[in-house]
N, C-alpha and C positions, 0 to 999 in steps of 0.2 A: 474514445478507443479508436477511431478512425483515423486520426492524425498521426499517430504512432504506431509503425509496424510490430504488432504483437502478437502473440498467441497464448493460448490456455496454456497452464503448467500441468503437464500429464504425469511427470516422473514420480514414482511411488515416494521415494526418500525424501523429496522437497513437499510433496502432499501432505506428508505425515508431521513435518515439523510445521507445517502452516496449520493444519488442523488442530495440533497441541496447542500452539500458540493463541488461536482464535477462542477455543475452548478457555483456556486460562484467563483472558482478557473479558470473557463474557462477551465477545461480538459474535453473534449467531452465524453471519456469513457476510464475506468479502470477497470481492472478485480479485484475484492475483494473478498477474500475467506477466510473461517473458516480454522484454523489449528486444526485439529482433534487428538492432543496429548497434553500433559499436560503442553504445552508452555504458559506462561504468558507474552506475548510479542506482539507486532506489528511491521511490518517493509515492506518494499518494494522492490522486487528484479526485476531484469530485464533492459533492455535498451530502450530508443526512439531516434532512430536516423532518421532523416528526415520524411518519412511516415510511417517506420516500427516501431513498438511497440511490445514489450511482457512484458512490466512492469505489475505486479500483486502485489496487497497489501494482505498481509495475516495478519489476526488477530487470535491469540490464542483463542479457546473458553473458556479455564479457565480465561483468561485475562477478556472476556466479562462476566463472571460469577461474577466477582469481581468488576465491574463497574456499576455505576447508567447509564442512557441513556445518561445524560449531559456529564458525564466523558467519555463514548464511543465516544460522538460528538467531544469532544476534541482530542481524541486519532486520529480520523479520520482527522480532521483537522491538526494536526500535521504532519501526515505522507503524506497528499496532499501537505503540504509546501515544503517537500523534492522534490516531483515531480515537482512542480510548480517552485521551484528554481534550478531544475536541478543538484541537488547534486550527484546524481549517475553518470550521464556523467562526470561532473567536476572530481569525483574521478577517473574514468576509464582513462580519459585524463591526469590526473597529473600521474597516474601509468605509463601509457604508455610514457610520457615525462622522467620520472625518469629512467625506463628501456632502453631508447634509450639513455641516457646521461650516 
């Protein structure tokens, strides 16, 4: 979190979308933060292993400025699909397998 200038999302209209999508995907909690630089991207960083999770979704404020609320919803849904399908964990495991072999 300290490597990227970011802040908590506090705007109610965005928090509501995030809460709805988290509930819909069955993810009980995920940190979602604005990137406070000129980044026009969104991504999830961190891992979830057993009960430990440091996963955080980052959304560029410049990206937010470009999107309608419906498009923001689509971006959140897309990023949550990566979390729900465990893409980060799968990639880390693949990297470890390749390193060991």
